[in-house]
N, CA, C and O atoms as a Tripos MOL2 file, in Angstrom:
@<TRIPOS>MOLECULE
protein
  300   299    75     0     0
PROTEIN
NO_CHARGES

@<TRIPOS>ATOM
      1 N          65.2080   -5.9520   -5.6310 N.3       1 MET1
      2 CA         64.1620   -6.1450   -4.6660 C.3       1 MET1
      3 C          63.1390   -7.1200   -5.2370 C.2       1 MET1
      4 O          62.7720   -7.0140   -6.4070 O.2       1 MET1
      5 N          62.6810   -8.0570   -4.4350 N.am      2 PRO2
      6 CA         61.6800   -8.9900   -4.9470 C.3       2 PRO2
      7 C          60.3460   -8.2870   -5.1100 C.2       2 PRO2
      8 O          60.1260   -7.2100   -4.5570 O.2       2 PRO2
      9 N          59.4570   -8.9060   -5.8750 N.am      3 GLY3
     10 CA         58.1270   -8.3460   -6.0370 C.3       3 GLY3
     11 C          57.4240   -8.3000   -4.6980 C.2       3 GLY3
     12 O          57.3600   -9.3050   -3.9900 O.2       3 GLY3
     13 N          56.8980   -7.1450   -4.3490 N.am      4 LEU4
     14 CA         56.2440   -6.9890   -3.0620 C.3       4 LEU4
     15 C          54.7920   -7.4280   -3.1580 C.2       4 LEU4
     16 O          54.1230   -7.1720   -4.1590 O.2       4 LEU4
     17 N          54.3140   -8.0820   -2.1230 N.am      5 ALA5
     18 CA         52.9280   -8.5330   -2.0750 C.3       5 ALA5
     19 C          52.0080   -7.3300   -1.9000 C.2       5 ALA5
     20 O          52.4160   -6.2920   -1.3790 O.2       5 ALA5
     21 N          50.7810   -7.4800   -2.3360 N.am      6 ARG6
     22 CA         49.7730   -6.4380   -2.1310 C.3       6 ARG6
     23 C          49.2600   -6.5790   -0.7020 C.2       6 ARG6
     24 O          48.6410   -7.5840   -0.3530 O.2       6 ARG6
     25 N          49.5190   -5.5740    0.1140 N.am      7 LEU7
     26 CA         49.1470   -5.6170    1.5230 C.3       7 LEU7
     27 C          48.2900   -4.4130    1.8730 C.2       7 LEU7
     28 O          48.4130   -3.3490    1.2680 O.2       7 LEU7
     29 N          47.4170   -4.5970    2.8620 N.am      8 SER8
     30 CA         46.6150   -3.4850    3.3630 C.3       8 SER8
     31 C          47.4540   -2.6750    4.3490 C.2       8 SER8
     32 O          48.5200   -3.1130    4.7820 O.2       8 SER8
     33 N          46.9660   -1.5050    4.6920 N.am      9 GLY9
     34 CA         47.6730   -0.6660    5.6560 C.3       9 GLY9
     35 C          47.8130   -1.3440    7.0070 C.2       9 GLY9
     36 O          48.8700   -1.2660    7.6330 O.2       9 GLY9
     37 N          46.7560   -2.0100    7.4630 N.am     10 ARG10
     38 CA         46.7970   -2.7010    8.7560 C.3      10 ARG10
     39 C          47.7920   -3.8600    8.7370 C.2      10 ARG10
     40 O          48.4750   -4.1010    9.7330 O.2      10 ARG10
     41 N          47.8830   -4.5820    7.6120 N.am     11 ALA11
     42 CA         48.8400   -5.6890    7.5010 C.3      11 ALA11
     43 C          50.2750   -5.1630    7.5520 C.2      11 ALA11
     44 O          51.1520   -5.7960    8.1390 O.2      11 ALA11
     45 N          50.5070   -4.0180    6.9430 N.am     12 VAL12
     46 CA         51.8390   -3.4050    6.9700 C.3      12 VAL12
     47 C          52.1850   -2.9800    8.3980 C.2      12 VAL12
     48 O          53.3190   -3.1620    8.8400 O.2      12 VAL12
     49 N          51.2170   -2.4180    9.1180 N.am     13 VAL13
     50 CA         51.4410   -2.0170   10.5100 C.3      13 VAL13
     51 C          51.7750   -3.2440   11.3630 C.2      13 VAL13
     52 O          52.6770   -3.1820   12.1980 O.2      13 VAL13
     53 N          51.0650   -4.3490   11.1660 N.am     14 ARG14
     54 CA         51.3560   -5.5740   11.9210 C.3      14 ARG14
     55 C          52.7670   -6.0820   11.6330 C.2      14 ARG14
     56 O          53.4760   -6.5010   12.5480 O.2      14 ARG14
     57 N          53.1740   -6.0460   10.3630 N.am     15 ALA15
     58 CA         54.5150   -6.5160    9.9910 C.3      15 ALA15
     59 C          55.5890   -5.6520   10.6430 C.2      15 ALA15
     60 O          56.5590   -6.1780   11.1880 O.2      15 ALA15
     61 N          55.4250   -4.3270   10.5920 N.am     16 PHE16
     62 CA         56.4120   -3.4540   11.2340 C.3      16 PHE16
     63 C          56.3600   -3.6230   12.7530 C.2      16 PHE16
     64 O          57.3850   -3.4800   13.4180 O.2      16 PHE16
     65 N          55.2010   -3.9220   13.3060 N.am     17 GLY17
     66 CA         55.0740   -4.1610   14.7380 C.3      17 GLY17
     67 C          55.9180   -5.3420   15.1870 C.2      17 GLY17
     68 O          56.4570   -5.3350   16.2940 O.2      17 GLY17
     69 N          56.0360   -6.3530   14.3390 N.am     18 ARG18
     70 CA         56.8720   -7.5120   14.6590 C.3      18 ARG18
     71 C          58.3480   -7.1440   14.7120 C.2      18 ARG18
     72 O          59.1540   -7.8690   15.2960 O.2      18 ARG18
     73 N          58.7020   -6.0090   14.0950 N.am     19 ASP19
     74 CA         60.0900   -5.5440   14.1060 C.3      19 ASP19
     75 C          60.3350   -4.5200   15.2100 C.2      19 ASP19
     76 O          61.4330   -3.9710   15.3060 O.2      19 ASP19
     77 N          59.3360   -4.2570   16.0410 N.am     20 GLY20
     78 CA         59.5330   -3.3400   17.1550 C.3      20 GLY20
     79 C          58.9320   -1.9620   16.9800 C.2      20 GLY20
     80 O          59.0350   -1.1400   17.8910 O.2      20 GLY20
     81 N          58.3110   -1.6750   15.8510 N.am     21 TRP21
     82 CA         57.6650   -0.3890   15.6310 C.3      21 TRP21
     83 C          56.3370   -0.3810   16.3790 C.2      21 TRP21
     84 O          55.6340   -1.3910   16.4120 O.2      21 TRP21
     85 N          55.9920    0.7580   16.9810 N.am     22 THR22
     86 CA         54.7320    0.8570   17.7160 C.3      22 THR22
     87 C          53.8700    1.9730   17.1330 C.2      22 THR22
     88 O          54.3650    3.0160   16.7070 O.2      22 THR22
     89 N          52.5750    1.7180   17.1310 N.am     23 LEU23
     90 CA         51.5990    2.6910   16.6520 C.3      23 LEU23
     91 C          51.4230    3.7390   17.7380 C.2      23 LEU23
     92 O          51.0220    3.4150   18.8560 O.2      23 LEU23
     93 N          51.7210    4.9970   17.4150 N.am     24 THR24
     94 CA         51.6170    6.0480   18.4250 C.3      24 THR24
     95 C          50.3710    6.8970   18.2440 C.2      24 THR24
     96 O          49.7800    7.3540   19.2220 O.2      24 THR24
     97 N          49.9710    7.1090   17.0050 N.am     25 ARG25
     98 CA         48.7910    7.9540   16.7860 C.3      25 ARG25
     99 C          48.2670    7.7450   15.3720 C.2      25 ARG25
    100 O          48.8850    7.0710   14.5470 O.2      25 ARG25
    101 N          47.1160    8.3410   15.1220 N.am     26 GLN26
    102 CA         46.5380    8.3110   13.7880 C.3      26 GLN26
    103 C          46.1260    9.7310   13.4390 C.2      26 GLN26
    104 O          45.5200   10.4400   14.2420 O.2      26 GLN26
    105 N          46.4650   10.1210   12.2360 N.am     27 ARG27
    106 CA         46.1050   11.4520   11.7510 C.3      27 ARG27
    107 C          45.3300   11.2570   10.4550 C.2      27 ARG27
    108 O          45.9230   10.9780    9.4130 O.2      27 ARG27
    109 N          44.0260   11.4010   10.5130 N.am     28 GLY28
    110 CA         43.2000   11.1370    9.3360 C.3      28 GLY28
    111 C          43.2780    9.6660    8.9860 C.2      28 GLY28
    112 O          42.9880    8.8090    9.8210 O.2      28 GLY28
    113 N          43.6670    9.3700    7.7580 N.am     29 SER29
    114 CA         43.7550    7.9740    7.3300 C.3      29 SER29
    115 C          45.1870    7.4430    7.3940 C.2      29 SER29
    116 O          45.4840    6.4050    6.8040 O.2      29 SER29
    117 N          46.0660    8.1320    8.0940 N.am     30 HIS30
    118 CA         47.4570    7.6930    8.1910 C.3      30 HIS30
    119 C          47.7930    7.2590    9.6160 C.2      30 HIS30
    120 O          47.4830    7.9500   10.5860 O.2      30 HIS30
    121 N          48.4290    6.1050    9.7120 N.am     31 LEU31
    122 CA         48.8540    5.5460   10.9850 C.3      31 LEU31
    123 C          50.3330    5.8750   11.1680 C.2      31 LEU31
    124 O          51.1350    5.6340   10.2660 O.2      31 LEU31
    125 N          50.6990    6.4210   12.3230 N.am     32 ILE32
    126 CA         52.0630    6.8710   12.5710 C.3      32 ILE32
    127 C          52.7480    5.8850   13.5070 C.2      32 ILE32
    128 O          52.2520    5.6050   14.5980 O.2      32 ILE32
    129 N          53.8970    5.3570   13.0710 N.am     33 LEU33
    130 CA         54.6600    4.3950   13.8550 C.3      33 LEU33
    131 C          56.0180    4.9780   14.2240 C.2      33 LEU33
    132 O          56.6170    5.7170   13.4430 O.2      33 LEU33
    133 N          56.4950    4.6450   15.4070 N.am     34 VAL34
    134 CA         57.8310    5.0480   15.8530 C.3      34 VAL34
    135 C          58.5370    3.8310   16.4200 C.2      34 VAL34
    136 O          57.9030    2.8410   16.7860 O.2      34 VAL34
    137 N          59.8650    3.9190   16.4870 N.am     35 LYS35
    138 CA         60.6680    2.8400   17.0540 C.3      35 LYS35
    139 C          61.7580    3.4680   17.9040 C.2      35 LYS35
    140 O          62.4210    4.4190   17.4910 O.2      35 LYS35
    141 N          61.9280    2.9210   19.0950 N.am     36 GLU36
    142 CA         62.9600    3.4110   20.0100 C.3      36 GLU36
    143 C          64.3310    3.3130   19.3370 C.2      36 GLU36
    144 O          64.6920    2.2680   18.7940 O.2      36 GLU36
    145 N          65.0850    4.4060   19.3790 N.am     37 GLY37
    146 CA         66.4180    4.4220   18.7920 C.3      37 GLY37
    147 C          66.4390    4.7370   17.3040 C.2      37 GLY37
    148 O          67.5040    4.7220   16.6870 O.2      37 GLY37
    149 N          65.2840    5.0220   16.7200 N.am     38 HIS38
    150 CA         65.1980    5.3520   15.3000 C.3      38 HIS38
    151 C          64.7670    6.8100   15.1590 C.2      38 HIS38
    152 O          63.8650    7.2580   15.8660 O.2      38 HIS38
    153 N          65.3860    7.5320   14.2790 N.am     39 ARG39
    154 CA         65.0120    8.9250   14.0650 C.3      39 ARG39
    155 C          63.7640    9.0490   13.2080 C.2      39 ARG39
    156 O          62.9870    9.9910   13.3590 O.2      39 ARG39
    157 N          63.5760    8.0960   12.3100 N.am     40 ALA40
    158 CA         62.4700    8.1660   11.3630 C.3      40 ALA40
    159 C          61.1500    7.7750   12.0230 C.2      40 ALA40
    160 O          61.1210    6.9790   12.9610 O.2      40 ALA40
    161 N          60.0620    8.3480   11.5180 N.am     41 THR41
    162 CA         58.7260    7.8790   11.8400 C.3      41 THR41
    163 C          58.1310    7.3650   10.5390 C.2      41 THR41
    164 O          58.4510    7.8660    9.4610 O.2      41 THR41
    165 N          57.2720    6.3740   10.6420 N.am     42 LEU42
    166 CA         56.6350    5.8200    9.4540 C.3      42 LEU42
    167 C          55.1810    6.2660    9.4270 C.2      42 LEU42
    168 O          54.4560    6.0970   10.4070 O.2      42 LEU42
    169 N          54.7630    6.8270    8.3190 N.am     43 SER43
    170 CA         53.3860    7.2600    8.1280 C.3      43 SER43
    171 C          52.7540    6.3240    7.1020 C.2      43 SER43
    172 O          53.0260    6.4200    5.9050 O.2      43 SER43
    173 N          51.9100    5.4220    7.5900 N.am     44 ILE44
    174 CA         51.3460    4.3760    6.7420 C.3      44 ILE44
    175 C          49.8910    4.6990    6.4380 C.2      44 ILE44
    176 O          49.0890    4.8480    7.3600 O.2      44 ILE44
    177 N          49.5340    4.8100    5.1540 N.am     45 PRO45
    178 CA         48.1290    5.0700    4.8160 C.3      45 PRO45
    179 C          47.2730    3.8490    5.1730 C.2      45 PRO45
    180 O          47.6430    2.7150    4.8700 O.2      45 PRO45
    181 N          46.1470    4.0860    5.8070 N.am     46 ASN46
    182 CA         45.2510    3.0050    6.1960 C.3      46 ASN46
    183 C          44.2980    2.7170    5.0320 C.2      46 ASN46
    184 O          43.0990    2.9820    5.1140 O.2      46 ASN46
    185 N          44.8470    2.1780    3.9660 N.am     47 HIS47
    186 CA         44.0840    1.8670    2.7640 C.3      47 HIS47
    187 C          43.9570    0.3590    2.6050 C.2      47 HIS47
    188 O          44.6590   -0.4080    3.2640 O.2      47 HIS47
    189 N          43.0640   -0.0510    1.7310 N.am     48 ARG48
    190 CA         42.8940   -1.4860    1.4610 C.3      48 ARG48
    191 C          44.1500   -2.0850    0.8580 C.2      48 ARG48
    192 O          44.4890   -3.2390    1.1200 O.2      48 ARG48
    193 N          44.8320   -1.2990    0.0530 N.am     49 GLU49
    194 CA         46.0420   -1.7770   -0.6210 C.3      49 GLU49
    195 C          47.0530   -0.6440   -0.6910 C.2      49 GLU49
    196 O          46.7420    0.4560   -1.1490 O.2      49 GLU49
    197 N          48.2720   -0.9270   -0.2300 N.am     50 ILE50
    198 CA         49.3490    0.0690   -0.2670 C.3      50 ILE50
    199 C          50.0540   -0.0270   -1.6180 C.2      50 ILE50
    200 O          50.3720   -1.1220   -2.0820 O.2      50 ILE50
    201 N          50.2960    1.1110   -2.2400 N.am     51 ALA51
    202 CA         50.9910    1.1410   -3.5220 C.3      51 ALA51
    203 C          52.4040    0.5850   -3.3580 C.2      51 ALA51
    204 O          53.0420    0.8240   -2.3330 O.2      51 ALA51
    205 N          52.9020   -0.1520   -4.3500 N.am     52 PRO52
    206 CA         54.2370   -0.7550   -4.2350 C.3      52 PRO52
    207 C          55.3470    0.2560   -3.9750 C.2      52 PRO52
    208 O          56.2570   -0.0250   -3.1950 O.2      52 PRO52
    209 N          55.2970    1.4100   -4.5990 N.am     53 GLY53
    210 CA         56.3230    2.4280   -4.3870 C.3      53 GLY53
    211 C          56.2870    2.9860   -2.9760 C.2      53 GLY53
    212 O          57.3320    3.2540   -2.3840 O.2      53 GLY53
    213 N          55.0990    3.1610   -2.4410 N.am     54 THR54
    214 CA         54.9430    3.6340   -1.0660 C.3      54 THR54
    215 C          55.4920    2.6020   -0.0980 C.2      54 THR54
    216 O          56.1880    2.9480    0.8570 O.2      54 THR54
    217 N          55.1840    1.3500   -0.3370 N.am     55 LEU55
    218 CA         55.6710    0.2770    0.5260 C.3      55 LEU55
    219 C          57.1920    0.1810    0.4810 C.2      55 LEU55
    220 O          57.8290   -0.0090    1.5180 O.2      55 LEU55
    221 N          57.7800    0.3090   -0.7020 N.am     56 ARG56
    222 CA         59.2490    0.2920   -0.8160 C.3      56 ARG56
    223 C          59.8750    1.4330   -0.0240 C.2      56 ARG56
    224 O          60.8860    1.2460    0.6510 O.2      56 ARG56
    225 N          59.2650    2.6220   -0.1110 N.am     57 ALA57
    226 CA         59.7910    3.7810    0.6180 C.3      57 ALA57
    227 C          59.6990    3.5630    2.1300 C.2      57 ALA57
    228 O          60.6130    3.9340    2.8660 O.2      57 ALA57
    229 N          58.6050    2.9650    2.5930 N.am     58 LEU58
    230 CA         58.4530    2.6790    4.0180 C.3      58 LEU58
    231 C          59.4960    1.6660    4.4890 C.2      58 LEU58
    232 O          60.0860    1.8200    5.5580 O.2      58 LEU58
    233 N          59.7130    0.6360    3.6830 N.am     59 ILE59
    234 CA         60.7020   -0.3900    4.0290 C.3      59 ILE59
    235 C          62.0960    0.2310    4.1020 C.2      59 ILE59
    236 O          62.8590   -0.0510    5.0260 O.2      59 ILE59
    237 N          62.4220    1.0730    3.1310 N.am     60 ARG60
    238 CA         63.7250    1.7350    3.1050 C.3      60 ARG60
    239 C          63.8930    2.6400    4.3290 C.2      60 ARG60
    240 O          64.9620    2.6560    4.9410 O.2      60 ARG60
    241 N          62.8420    3.3980    4.6940 N.am     61 ALA61
    242 CA         62.9160    4.3020    5.8380 C.3      61 ALA61
    243 C          63.0600    3.5400    7.1560 C.2      61 ALA61
    244 O          63.6430    4.0480    8.1130 O.2      61 ALA61
    245 N          62.5290    2.3270    7.1980 N.am     62 SER62
    246 CA         62.6050    1.5390    8.4360 C.3      62 SER62
    247 C          63.9650    0.8890    8.6220 C.2      62 SER62
    248 O          64.2860    0.4350    9.7200 O.2      62 SER62
    249 N          64.7710    0.8360    7.5630 N.am     63 GLY63
    250 CA         66.0840    0.2160    7.6520 C.3      63 GLY63
    251 C          66.0740   -1.2770    7.3820 C.2      63 GLY63
    252 O          67.0960   -1.9430    7.5450 O.2      63 GLY63
    253 N          64.9260   -1.8130    6.9700 N.am     64 LEU64
    254 CA         64.8270   -3.2330    6.6540 C.3      64 LEU64
    255 C          65.1270   -3.4760    5.1820 C.2      64 LEU64
    256 O          65.1410   -2.5450    4.3770 O.2      64 LEU64
    257 N          65.3630   -4.7270    4.8450 N.am     65 THR65
    258 CA         65.4290   -5.1160    3.4390 C.3      65 THR65
    259 C          64.0420   -5.6260    3.0480 C.2      65 THR65
    260 O          63.2260   -5.9490    3.9110 O.2      65 THR65
    261 N          63.7870   -5.6930    1.7590 N.am     66 ALA66
    262 CA         62.4940   -6.1940    1.2830 C.3      66 ALA66
    263 C          62.2900   -7.6380    1.7180 C.2      66 ALA66
    264 O          61.1800   -8.0300    2.0800 O.2      66 ALA66
    265 N          63.3580   -8.4300    1.6810 N.am     67 GLU67
    266 CA         63.2520   -9.8350    2.0750 C.3      67 GLU67
    267 C          62.8880   -9.9620    3.5500 C.2      67 GLU67
    268 O          62.0490  -10.7830    3.9200 O.2      67 GLU67
    269 N          63.5270   -9.1430    4.3940 N.am     68 ALA68
    270 CA         63.2390   -9.1810    5.8300 C.3      68 ALA68
    271 C          61.8040   -8.7380    6.0960 C.2      68 ALA68
    272 O          61.1220   -9.3160    6.9430 O.2      68 ALA68
    273 N          61.3430   -7.7150    5.3780 N.am     69 PHE69
    274 CA         59.9770   -7.2620    5.5600 C.3      69 PHE69
    275 C          58.9740   -8.3320    5.1580 C.2      69 PHE69
    276 O          58.0020   -8.5790    5.8720 O.2      69 PHE69
    277 N          59.2090   -8.9670    4.0150 N.am     70 LEU70
    278 CA         58.2810  -10.0120    3.5580 C.3      70 LEU70
    279 C          58.2470  -11.1730    4.5460 C.2      70 LEU70
    280 O          57.2040  -11.7980    4.7360 O.2      70 LEU70
    281 N          59.3740  -11.4600    5.1690 N.am     71 GLU71
    282 CA         59.4140  -12.5140    6.1900 C.3      71 GLU71
    283 C          58.5600  -12.0980    7.3990 C.2      71 GLU71
    284 O          57.8240  -12.9160    7.9510 O.2      71 GLU71
    285 N          58.6620  -10.8310    7.8040 N.am     72 LEU72
    286 CA         57.8460  -10.3320    8.9060 C.3      72 LEU72
    287 C          56.3570  -10.3270    8.5540 C.2      72 LEU72
    288 O          55.5050  -10.5540    9.4130 O.2      72 LEU72
    289 N          56.0590  -10.0680    7.2880 N.am     73 ALA73
    290 CA         54.6640  -10.0180    6.8370 C.3      73 ALA73
    291 C          54.1050  -11.4140    6.6090 C.2      73 ALA73
    292 O          52.8980  -11.5740    6.4280 O.2      73 ALA73
    293 N          54.9630  -12.4220    6.6130 N.am     74 GLY74
    294 CA         54.4950  -13.7820    6.4060 C.3      74 GLY74
    295 C          54.2330  -14.1060    4.9540 C.2      74 GLY74
    296 O          53.4270  -14.9880    4.6570 O.2      74 GLY74
    297 N          54.8970  -13.4120    4.0330 N.am     75 LYS75
    298 CA         54.7000  -13.6460    2.5980 C.3      75 LYS75
    299 C          55.9060  -14.3230    1.9940 C.2      75 LYS75
    300 O          55.9220  -14.6000    0.7950 O.2      75 LYS75
@<TRIPOS>BOND
     1     1     2 1
     2     2     3 1
     3     3     4 2
     4     3     5 am
     5     5     6 1
     6     6     7 1
     7     7     8 2
     8     7     9 am
     9     9    10 1
    10    10    11 1
    11    11    12 2
    12    11    13 am
    13    13    14 1
    14    14    15 1
    15    15    16 2
    16    15    17 am
    17    17    18 1
    18    18    19 1
    19    19    20 2
    20    19    21 am
    21    21    22 1
    22    22    23 1
    23    23    24 2
    24    23    25 am
    25    25    26 1
    26    26    27 1
    27    27    28 2
    28    27    29 am
    29    29    30 1
    30    30    31 1
    31    31    32 2
    32    31    33 am
    33    33    34 1
    34    34    35 1
    35    35    36 2
    36    35    37 am
    37    37    38 1
    38    38    39 1
    39    39    40 2
    40    39    41 am
    41    41    42 1
    42    42    43 1
    43    43    44 2
    44    43    45 am
    45    45    46 1
    46    46    47 1
    47    47    48 2
    48    47    49 am
    49    49    50 1
    50    50    51 1
    51    51    52 2
    52    51    53 am
    53    53    54 1
    54    54    55 1
    55    55    56 2
    56    55    57 am
    57    57    58 1
    58    58    59 1
    59    59    60 2
    60    59    61 am
    61    61    62 1
    62    62    63 1
    63    63    64 2
    64    63    65 am
    65    65    66 1
    66    66    67 1
    67    67    68 2
    68    67    69 am
    69    69    70 1
    70    70    71 1
    71    71    72 2
    72    71    73 am
    73    73    74 1
    74    74    75 1
    75    75    76 2
    76    75    77 am
    77    77    78 1
    78    78    79 1
    79    79    80 2
    80    79    81 am
    81    81    82 1
    82    82    83 1
    83    83    84 2
    84    83    85 am
    85    85    86 1
    86    86    87 1
    87    87    88 2
    88    87    89 am
    89    89    90 1
    90    90    91 1
    91    91    92 2
    92    91    93 am
    93    93    94 1
    94    94    95 1
    95    95    96 2
    96    95    97 am
    97    97    98 1
    98    98    99 1
    99    99   100 2
   100    99   101 am
   101   101   102 1
   102   102   103 1
   103   103   104 2
   104   103   105 am
   105   105   106 1
   106   106   107 1
   107   107   108 2
   108   107   109 am
   109   109   110 1
   110   110   111 1
   111   111   112 2
   112   111   113 am
   113   113   114 1
   114   114   115 1
   115   115   116 2
   116   115   117 am
   117   117   118 1
   118   118   119 1
   119   119   120 2
   120   119   121 am
   121   121   122 1
   122   122   123 1
   123   123   124 2
   124   123   125 am
   125   125   126 1
   126   126   127 1
   127   127   128 2
   128   127   129 am
   129   129   130 1
   130   130   131 1
   131   131   132 2
   132   131   133 am
   133   133   134 1
   134   134   135 1
   135   135   136 2
   136   135   137 am
   137   137   138 1
   138   138   139 1
   139   139   140 2
   140   139   141 am
   141   141   142 1
   142   142   143 1
   143   143   144 2
   144   143   145 am
   145   145   146 1
   146   146   147 1
   147   147   148 2
   148   147   149 am
   149   149   150 1
   150   150   151 1
   151   151   152 2
   152   151   153 am
   153   153   154 1
   154   154   155 1
   155   155   156 2
   156   155   157 am
   157   157   158 1
   158   158   159 1
   159   159   160 2
   160   159   161 am
   161   161   162 1
   162   162   163 1
   163   163   164 2
   164   163   165 am
   165   165   166 1
   166   166   167 1
   167   167   168 2
   168   167   169 am
   169   169   170 1
   170   170   171 1
   171   171   172 2
   172   171   173 am
   173   173   174 1
   174   174   175 1
   175   175   176 2
   176   175   177 am
   177   177   178 1
   178   178   179 1
   179   179   180 2
   180   179   181 am
   181   181   182 1
   182   182   183 1
   183   183   184 2
   184   183   185 am
   185   185   186 1
   186   186   187 1
   187   187   188 2
   188   187   189 am
   189   189   190 1
   190   190   191 1
   191   191   192 2
   192   191   193 am
   193   193   194 1
   194   194   195 1
   195   195   196 2
   196   195   197 am
   197   197   198 1
   198   198   199 1
   199   199   200 2
   200   199   201 am
   201   201   202 1
   202   202   203 1
   203   203   204 2
   204   203   205 am
   205   205   206 1
   206   206   207 1
   207   207   208 2
   208   207   209 am
   209   209   210 1
   210   210   211 1
   211   211   212 2
   212   211   213 am
   213   213   214 1
   214   214   215 1
   215   215   216 2
   216   215   217 am
   217   217   218 1
   218   218   219 1
   219   219   220 2
   220   219   221 am
   221   221   222 1
   222   222   223 1
   223   223   224 2
   224   223   225 am
   225   225   226 1
   226   226   227 1
   227   227   228 2
   228   227   229 am
   229   229   230 1
   230   230   231 1
   231   231   232 2
   232   231   233 am
   233   233   234 1
   234   234   235 1
   235   235   236 2
   236   235   237 am
   237   237   238 1
   238   238   239 1
   239   239   240 2
   240   239   241 am
   241   241   242 1
   242   242   243 1
   243   243   244 2
   244   243   245 am
   245   245   246 1
   246   246   247 1
   247   247   248 2
   248   247   249 am
   249   249   250 1
   250   250   251 1
   251   251   252 2
   252   251   253 am
   253   253   254 1
   254   254   255 1
   255   255   256 2
   256   255   257 am
   257   257   258 1
   258   258   259 1
   259   259   260 2
   260   259   261 am
   261   261   262 1
   262   262   263 1
   263   263   264 2
   264   263   265 am
   265   265   266 1
   266   266   267 1
   267   267   268 2
   268   267   269 am
   269   269   270 1
   270   270   271 1
   271   271   272 2
   272   271   273 am
   273   273   274 1
   274   274   275 1
   275   275   276 2
   276   275   277 am
   277   277   278 1
   278   278   279 1
   279   279   280 2
   280   279   281 am
   281   281   282 1
   282   282   283 1
   283   283   284 2
   284   283   285 am
   285   285   286 1
   286   286   287 1
   287   287   288 2
   288   287   289 am
   289   289   290 1
   290   290   291 1
   291   291   292 2
   292   291   293 am
   293   293   294 1
   294   294   295 1
   295   295   296 2
   296   295   297 am
   297   297   298 1
   298   298   299 1
   299   299   300 2
@<TRIPOS>SUBSTRUCTURE
     1 MET1         2 RESIDUE 1 A MET
     2 PRO2         6 RESIDUE 1 A PRO
     3 GLY3        10 RESIDUE 1 A GLY
     4 LEU4        14 RESIDUE 1 A LEU
     5 ALA5        18 RESIDUE 1 A ALA
     6 ARG6        22 RESIDUE 1 A ARG
     7 LEU7        26 RESIDUE 1 A LEU
     8 SER8        30 RESIDUE 1 A SER
     9 GLY9        34 RESIDUE 1 A GLY
    10 ARG10       38 RESIDUE 1 A ARG
    11 ALA11       42 RESIDUE 1 A ALA
    12 VAL12       46 RESIDUE 1 A VAL
    13 VAL13       50 RESIDUE 1 A VAL
    14 ARG14       54 RESIDUE 1 A ARG
    15 ALA15       58 RESIDUE 1 A ALA
    16 PHE16       62 RESIDUE 1 A PHE
    17 GLY17       66 RESIDUE 1 A GLY
    18 ARG18       70 RESIDUE 1 A ARG
    19 ASP19       74 RESIDUE 1 A ASP
    20 GLY20       78 RESIDUE 1 A GLY
    21 TRP21       82 RESIDUE 1 A TRP
    22 THR22       86 RESIDUE 1 A THR
    23 LEU23       90 RESIDUE 1 A LEU
    24 THR24       94 RESIDUE 1 A THR
    25 ARG25       98 RESIDUE 1 A ARG
    26 GLN26      102 RESIDUE 1 A GLN
    27 ARG27      106 RESIDUE 1 A ARG
    28 GLY28      110 RESIDUE 1 A GLY
    29 SER29      114 RESIDUE 1 A SER
    30 HIS30      118 RESIDUE 1 A HIS
    31 LEU31      122 RESIDUE 1 A LEU
    32 ILE32      126 RESIDUE 1 A ILE
    33 LEU33      130 RESIDUE 1 A LEU
    34 VAL34      134 RESIDUE 1 A VAL
    35 LYS35      138 RESIDUE 1 A LYS
    36 GLU36      142 RESIDUE 1 A GLU
    37 GLY37      146 RESIDUE 1 A GLY
    38 HIS38      150 RESIDUE 1 A HIS
    39 ARG39      154 RESIDUE 1 A ARG
    40 ALA40      158 RESIDUE 1 A ALA
    41 THR41      162 RESIDUE 1 A THR
    42 LEU42      166 RESIDUE 1 A LEU
    43 SER43      170 RESIDUE 1 A SER
    44 ILE44      174 RESIDUE 1 A ILE
    45 PRO45      178 RESIDUE 1 A PRO
    46 ASN46      182 RESIDUE 1 A ASN
    47 HIS47      186 RESIDUE 1 A HIS
    48 ARG48      190 RESIDUE 1 A ARG
    49 GLU49      194 RESIDUE 1 A GLU
    50 ILE50      198 RESIDUE 1 A ILE
    51 ALA51      202 RESIDUE 1 A ALA
    52 PRO52      206 RESIDUE 1 A PRO
    53 GLY53      210 RESIDUE 1 A GLY
    54 THR54      214 RESIDUE 1 A THR
    55 LEU55      218 RESIDUE 1 A LEU
    56 ARG56      222 RESIDUE 1 A ARG
    57 ALA57      226 RESIDUE 1 A ALA
    58 LEU58      230 RESIDUE 1 A LEU
    59 ILE59      234 RESIDUE 1 A ILE
    60 ARG60      238 RESIDUE 1 A ARG
    61 ALA61      242 RESIDUE 1 A ALA
    62 SER62      246 RESIDUE 1 A SER
    63 GLY63      250 RESIDUE 1 A GLY
    64 LEU64      254 RESIDUE 1 A LEU
    65 THR65      258 RESIDUE 1 A THR
    66 ALA66      262 RESIDUE 1 A ALA
    67 GLU67      266 RESIDUE 1 A GLU
    68 ALA68      270 RESIDUE 1 A ALA
    69 PHE69      274 RESIDUE 1 A PHE
    70 LEU70      278 RESIDUE 1 A LEU
    71 GLU71      282 RESIDUE 1 A GLU
    72 LEU72      286 RESIDUE 1 A LEU
    73 ALA73      290 RESIDUE 1 A ALA
    74 GLY74      294 RESIDUE 1 A GLY
    75 LYS75      298 RESIDUE 1 A LYS
């Protein structure tokens, strides 16, 4: 996996939004995303910077590759 860029929670939500994920609700500081036809939900912390391990886990749960995610994020 390539080195992941340091992204905020909102930037991660925008990147997943480009892949069809939609923001359905917020619970505390976590933004919940769902995608039609996907069993998984993504719980993204709304922090200034997402930890690299957390971001990798989110990418894996979404079914994307790191390269595809970085392309969606514009990095």
